[in-house]
C-alpha positions in Angstrom: 12.1 23.2 30.7 13.3 26.2 32.6 15.8 29.0 31.9 17.2 31.8 34.2 16.7 35.2 32.6 18.0 38.0 34.8 16.5 37.4 38.2 13.6 35.4 36.9 13.2 31.6 36.3 11.4 31.2 33.0 9.8 27.9 32.4 8.4 26.6 29.0 5.6 24.1 29.6 5.8 20.5 28.5 3.6 18.8 26.0 1.0 17.8 28.6 0.8 21.3 30.0 0.4 23.3 26.8 -0.6 21.0 24.0 -4.1 19.8 24.2 -5.6 16.8 22.4 -9.0 15.3 21.9 -9.7 11.9 23.6 -8.5 8.8 21.7 -11.0 7.3 19.3 -11.9 3.6 19.8 -9.6 1.1 18.2 -10.5 0.2 14.6 -11.3 -3.3 13.6 -8.4 -5.5 12.6 -7.7 -5.4 8.9 -7.0 -9.2 8.7 -8.3 -12.3 10.6 -4.9 -13.9 10.6 -1.3 -13.5 9.3 -0.8 -10.1 11.1 -3.4 -7.5 10.7 -3.4 -3.8 11.7 -5.6 -1.7 13.9 -5.4 1.9 14.7 -6.8 4.8 16.8 -6.4 8.5 16.5 -6.8 11.8 18.3 -6.6 15.4 17.2 -4.3 18.2 18.4 -6.4 21.1 19.3 -5.3 24.3 17.5 -2.1 26.0 18.6 -1.2 29.5 17.8 2.5 29.6 18.5 4.7 27.9 15.9 7.5 27.6 18.5 5.4 25.1 20.3 5.6 22.7 17.3 8.6 21.0 18.8 6.7 20.6 22.1 3.4 19.4 20.6 5.0 16.2 19.4 2.7 13.7 21.1 1.4 10.9 18.9 -1.8 11.7 17.1 -2.2 8.2 15.8 -1.4 4.8 17.3 -1.2 1.6 15.4 -0.5 -2.0 16.5 -0.5 -5.5 15.2 -3.5 -7.7 15.7 -4.4 -11.3 14.9 -0.8 -12.3 14.7 -1.4 -16.1 14.5 -0.7 -17.9 11.2 -3.6 -18.5 8.9 -4.8 -22.2 9.1 -6.6 -23.9 6.3 -6.4 -25.3 2.8 -5.2 -23.4 -0.1 -7.3 -23.3 -3.3 -7.1 -26.5 -5.4 -4.5 -26.3 -8.1 -5.8 -27.1 -11.7 -6.3 -30.7 -12.6 -3.2 -32.4 -14.1 -3.2 -33.8 -17.6 -4.5 -37.3 -18.1 -2.0 -40.0 -17.4 -2.7 -41.6 -20.8 -2.9 -40.2 -24.2 -3.8 -43.3 -26.3 -7.2 -43.4 -27.9 -9.8 -45.6 -26.2 -7.7 -45.8 -23.1 -8.6 -44.6 -19.6 -6.2 -43.3 -17.0 -6.3 -40.9 -14.0 -5.7 -37.3 -13.3 -5.0 -35.5 -10.0 -5.1 -32.2 -8.3 -3.9 -31.2 -4.9 -4.1 -28.4 -2.3 -1.8 -27.4 0.6 -2.6 -27.1 4.3 -1.2 -24.1 6.0 -0.9 -24.2 9.8 -2.9 -26.8 11.6 -6.5 -28.0 11.8 -7.2 -28.8 8.1 -10.0 -31.2 7.6 -10.4 -33.3 4.5 -7.9 -34.5 1.9 -5.1 -32.7 0.1 -5.3 -34.9 -3.0 -8.1 -35.8 -5.4 -7.9 -38.4 -8.1 -10.5 -39.1 -10.9 -10.7 -41.1 -14.1 -9.9 -39.5 -17.4 -9.9 -40.6 -21.1 -12.1 -40.7 -24.2 -14.7 -43.5 -24.5 -14.9 -45.3 -27.9 -16.5 -48.3 -29.6 -13.3 -49.9 -30.9 -12.7 -53.6 -30.7 -10.8 -55.2 -27.9 -7.9 -56.1 -30.2 -7.0 -52.4 -30.3 -5.9 -52.4 -26.6 -2.1 -52.3 -26.2 0.6 -51.9 -23.4 -0.7 -54.5 -21.0 -4.3 -53.3 -21.3 -7.6 -55.1 -21.9 -11.0 -54.1 -23.1 -13.6 -53.1 -20.5 -17.3 -52.2 -20.8 -16.8 -49.9 -17.8 -13.3 -48.5 -18.3 -14.3 -45.2 -16.6 -14.4 -47.0 -13.3 -10.6 -47.1 -12.9 -10.2 -48.5 -9.4 -7.0 -50.2 -10.2 -4.5 -47.9 -8.5 -2.0 -48.1 -5.7 -3.7 -49.0 -2.4 -2.5 -45.8 -0.7 -4.4 -43.7 -3.2 -7.8 -45.4 -2.8 -9.1 -42.9 -0.3 -8.5 -40.1 -2.7 -10.2 -41.7 -5.7 -13.6 -40.6 -7.1 -15.3 -42.7 -9.8 -17.5 -41.4 -12.5 -21.2 -42.2 -12.2 -21.4 -43.5 -15.7 -19.7 -46.4 -17.4 -17.8 -45.9 -20.7 -16.0 -48.5 -22.8 -12.3 -48.5 -23.3 -9.0 -50.1 -22.5 -7.8 -50.6 -18.8 -4.8 -52.3 -17.1 -4.9 -56.1 -16.9 -6.3 -57.5 -13.6 -2.8 -58.2 -12.2 -1.5 -54.7 -12.9 -2.4 -51.2 -11.6 -2.1 -47.6 -12.8 0.0 -45.2 -10.7 -0.4 -41.4 -10.9 3.0 -40.6 -12.2 2.8 -42.3 -15.6 0.4 -44.0 -18.0 2.2 -47.4 -17.8 0.6 -50.3 -16.0 2.8 -51.7 -13.2 2.8 -54.3 -10.6 1.3 -53.2 -7.2 4.5 -54.5 -5.6 6.5 -51.5 -6.7 3.8 -48.9 -5.6 5.2 -46.1 -3.4 3.8 -45.2 0.0 1.6 -42.1 0.3 1.3 -39.6 3.1 -2.1 -38.4 4.4 -2.1 -35.6 1.9 -1.2 -37.8 -1.0 2.6 -37.2 -1.2 4.4 -40.1 -2.7 7.4 -41.7 -0.9 9.3 -44.3 -3.0 9.9 -47.7 -1.5 13.0 -47.8 0.7 13.1 -44.0 1.0 12.2 -41.6 3.9 10.4 -38.3 4.2 11.1 -35.8 6.9 8.2 -33.5 7.7 8.5 -31.2 10.7 9.6 -33.3 13.6 8.4 -36.5 12.0 10.4 -38.9 9.8 8.6 -41.5 7.8 10.1 -44.5 6.0 8.3 -46.4 3.2 8.2 -50.1 3.9 8.4 -52.0 0.6 6.5 -55.0 1.9 3.1 -53.4 2.4 3.6 -49.9 1.1 3.0 -48.5 4.6 4.8 -45.6 6.1 6.6 -46.2 9.4 6.8 -42.8 11.2 8.8 -41.8 14.3 9.3 -38.5 16.2 12.7 -36.9 15.9 14.2 -36.1 19.4 15.4 -32.6 20.2 13.5 -31.2 17.3 11.7 -27.9 17.0 8.8 -27.5 14.6 7.4 -24.1 13.8 4.6 -22.7 11.7 5.8 -20.6 8.8 6.7 -17.0 9.5 3.7 -14.7 9.1 3.9 -11.7 6.8 5.6 -8.6 8.2 3.3 -6.4 10.2 2.9 -2.7 9.7 5.5 -0.2 10.8 4.7 0.9 14.4 4.9 4.6 13.5 2.8 6.6 11.0 5.7 9.0 10.3 9.5 8.6 10.5 11.5 5.5 11.5 10.1 2.7 13.6 10.0 -1.1 13.7 7.8 -3.8 12.3 7.5 -7.5 13.4 6.6 -10.9 12.1 5.5 -13.9 14.1 5.5 -17.7 14.1 4.1 -20.4 16.5 5.8 -23.4 18.0 4.1 -26.6 17.1 6.4 -28.9 19.1 9.7 -28.8 20.9 11.3 -26.8 23.8 13.8 -23.9 23.9 13.5 -23.4 20.2 14.3 -19.7 19.9 12.3 -16.6 19.4 8.8 -16.5 18.0 9.0 -12.8 17.0 11.4 -11.1 14.6 11.9 -7.3 14.4 13.3 -5.1 11.7 13.6 -1.3 11.2 11.1 0.4 8.8 10.6 4.0 7.5 7.3 5.7 6.7 7.4 9.0 4.8 5.9 11.8 6.9 3.0 13.8 5.3 3.6 17.5 5.1 1.8 19.7 7.7 1.6 22.6 5.3 1.5 23.0 1.6 2.7 26.4 0.2 3.0 27.0 -3.5 3.0 23.2 -4.1 5.8 22.6 -1.6 5.4 20.6 1.6 6.6 21.8 5.0 6.6 20.3 8.5 5.5 22.1 11.6 8.2 24.6 12.6 9.7 24.8 9.1 10.3 28.2 7.6 8.0 28.7 4.6 9.1 32.2 3.6 11.1 35.1 4.9 12.1 38.7 3.9 13.8 41.6 5.6 11.0 42.2 8.0 9.1 38.9 8.7 9.7 35.2 8.8 6.8 32.8 8.2 6.5 29.3 9.7 4.4 26.2 9.2 2.1 25.2 12.1 -0.4 22.4 12.4 -3.5 22.0 10.1 -1.9 23.8 7.2 -1.7 27.1 9.0 1.1 29.6 8.4 2.3 31.9 11.3 4.4 35.0 10.4 6.5 36.8 13.0 8.5 40.1 12.8 12.2 39.6 12.5 14.2 40.7 15.6 17.5 42.5 15.1 20.5 40.7 16.5 21.2 43.4 19.1 17.6 43.2 20.5 16.6 40.7 23.2 12.9 41.3 23.1 11.3 37.8 23.1 8.1 36.1 23.9 8.1 33.6 26.7 5.6 31.5 28.5 5.2 30.7 32.1 2.7 28.8 34.2 0.6 31.0 36.6 -2.8 31.4 38.2 -4.6 34.5 36.8 -7.1 36.7 38.7 -9.7 39.2 37.7 -9.5 42.9 38.6 -11.3 42.5 41.9 -9.5 39.4 42.9 -12.8 37.4 43.3 -12.3 35.1 40.3 -9.2 33.3 39.1 -8.3 30.5 36.7 -9.1 27.0 37.9 -5.4 26.1 38.0 -2.1 27.1 36.5 -2.3 28.0 32.8 0.2 29.1 30.2 0.8 32.8 30.3 2.5 34.6 27.4 4.6 37.7 28.0 7.2 39.8 26.2 10.5 40.9 27.9 13.9 41.9 26.7 16.5 44.6 26.2 14.0 47.3 25.2 14.3 49.3 28.4 13.5 46.2 30.5 9.8 46.7 29.7 7.2 44.0 30.0 4.0 43.1 28.2 1.8 40.5 30.0 -1.3 38.5 29.2 -4.0 38.8 32.0 -7.3 37.2 32.6 -10.6 38.8 31.2 -14.0 37.6 32.0 -15.6 38.8 28.8 -14.8 37.6 25.3 -15.6 41.1 24.0 -13.1 42.9 26.1 -10.4 44.8 24.2 -8.0 44.8 27.1 -6.1 42.1 28.7 -2.5 43.4 28.8 -0.4 45.3 31.2 2.3 47.6 29.7 4.9 49.3 31.9 6.7 50.7 28.9 5.7 50.4 25.3 9.1 49.3 24.1 9.1 45.5 24.1 5.5 44.9 23.2 3.4 42.2 21.6 0.5 41.7 19.3 -2.4 39.3 20.0 -4.1 36.6 18.0 -7.6 37.6 16.9 -9.4 35.0 19.1 -9.0 34.6 22.8 -8.6 31.2 24.4 -11.5 30.0 26.6 -10.5 28.6 30.0 -12.2 27.5 33.2 -12.3 29.9 36.2 -13.8 29.8 39.7 -15.3 32.7 41.6 -16.2 33.6 45.2 -15.7 31.7 48.4 -17.6 28.7 47.0 -15.4 28.5 44.0 -18.3 28.6 41.6 -17.2 27.6 38.1 -17.5 29.9 35.2 -16.0 30.6 31.8 -13.2 33.2 31.3 -10.9 34.2 28.4 -7.3 34.8 28.0 -5.6 36.5 25.0 -2.6 34.8 23.4 0.4 36.9 22.3 1.3 36.3 18.7 4.7 38.0 18.5 6.9 40.4 20.5 9.0 43.3 19.0 10.9 46.4 20.1 9.3 49.8 19.4 10.7 53.3 19.9 10.3 54.5 23.5 10.2 58.2 22.7 6.7 59.6 23.2 5.5 56.4 24.7 2.3 56.5 26.8 1.2 54.1 29.4 -1.8 51.8 28.7 -4.6 51.8 31.2 -6.2 48.5 32.1 -10.0 47.9 31.8 -11.9 47.4 35.0 -12.2 43.7 34.3 -8.5 43.0 34.2 -5.5 43.0 36.5 -1.8 42.2 36.3 -0.7 38.6 37.0 -0.1 38.0 40.7 
């Protein structure tokens, strides 16, 4: 971003020119194996000294994305066993439990049936409701044919009352019935009454009353989907973003979208905490008649001197190559250069390159009116020297703030032998 000030074109560097980040960490493991998990990676913003750069240093420090978006396939847990189908003493019935298949690829049965009842030594004459005495009543194999594959007998024989040989015991009640009125049963044990149909996905099945068998046909122009997954995580770690959920097409064509998106909001954590209050980078944390303090990254507060409305002394940054005093060494490329300029006598105060971290110099002052103060630590940069461009380490001070000072009695500031003005 560039601005014309006087006869100079002043450019403020972009995020990639000034803001420096560490390399991205590897992606984390997915938090779930199915039904939309989350993985993330992060990087760190290297320290910045100028709060005004908060708005520029807005590159993402954490990335998140959905992973394992397929629906979970498999059986649910078994529900508790049902109550026994009979309550009379000395009478045996059956009880059931079931589980639900989610997705595809479930192996095994979704229904289990087993005998139930209390054994006793009563006489055969005590049996009622179309039942007869049996010395092995716990082996209740008299049930609708479609349920036989789900039935598990006890290993032991117990005496009690069972249905008469020409009758059977359904799962829905404790009454003995004729097998001619048995319903049909699906592969997972769901009952379909005779003469009725069941629609499941793109399949419709009709219960044939003659043999209690299901006649199934495929529905034309039908779309069958898995259930929608859970909503994924918001795609931002701070602010407003989007999140998605997914489904998979089992059968059909041109059936619509397999992804849904909605807006989501994540509360942003504060960059600074001052007196128990949270502030974001660039927010004013305190101010008085002389100074204003701002929040920067990593819970750091930067305070600058207030500038009167009629003064134009400001700090700016431009991209330049810096040289040492002799001109034999210079920065390896263009780097951000801080300087002060404004209406205080058109004076300037510039950062220059120094080759020693212990040097106290590093500034060029034409008039001590619009001047600046430095941060305590200099920034280390890469420099090259001589005809062969031999690499070496150099240092550059960073200006903290610029302000107007009285020009009366001002003296010029001489440069150390290891510095020179920016070319």
